[in-house]
Structures are given as structure tokens and as C-alpha cells.
N, C-alpha and C positions, 0 to 999 in steps of 0.2 A: 505493501499500499506505499502511495506516494505521500510525502509531508503534507502536501494541501488537502488531499482527501482525508487523513488522519486528523487535521484541524477541523475540517468541516465535519466529522463525525464526532468529535470531540464537543465541539460547539452545540449541534444538535442534541446531543444526549445531555449535555447539560442544561439546555432549556427546556426538554423535556420533563428530566427527573425534577428541576425546580418547581415546575408547574404541579407535578404529579405529589410531590411531597408538600408542598404549599397548601395545595386544597385537601390533603386527608390530613395534615396536621392542622389546620385553620389558621394556621401561622406563616404569612409569605416570608418573612427573614428567616426562619430557622429552614423554611423549603428551598431557599435560595443557597443558604451554608450546606445543606445536605446534596442538594442537587449540584453545586460546584464540586464538593468531593467525588460524586459517584460520576460525574461527568466525566472527570479528569480520570480518575481511575479506569473506567471502562472504555472510554473515548480513546485513550491515548496507549494503554496497554493491555487492552481486552482482547486482541486480535493475534495472536503468534504466528498463524500460519495463515498468509494471505493468498497462497496459491501462485505465486510470482515464478515459480521455477522451483 
């Protein structure tokens, strides 16, 4: 996976997790904090085998 694709994946995952946790916890501040942590973890380091060779 290219660097740009990994960045887009991390950003999208962060936004998705922030919204999901913000709604489920009824606190947007906590949702953003957890969403950023989860987005960075899964977006940047989640895919070990990207199938490029």
C-alpha cells in the first residue's frame, strides 16, 4: 500500500471511529480521542499484507 493510500485509510478510519464512539458514548470529546487512537492504530498499522508482491 502506498503512503498516500495509507494516509487516506487512516483519515477515514479516524473519522468513522470518532463518529461511532462519540454517538455511542454520548460525548463527542471522548469519541474524538478514542477515534483518533483507533484510527491511527488500524489505519496506519492494520494491514501487514497488502498483496503487492
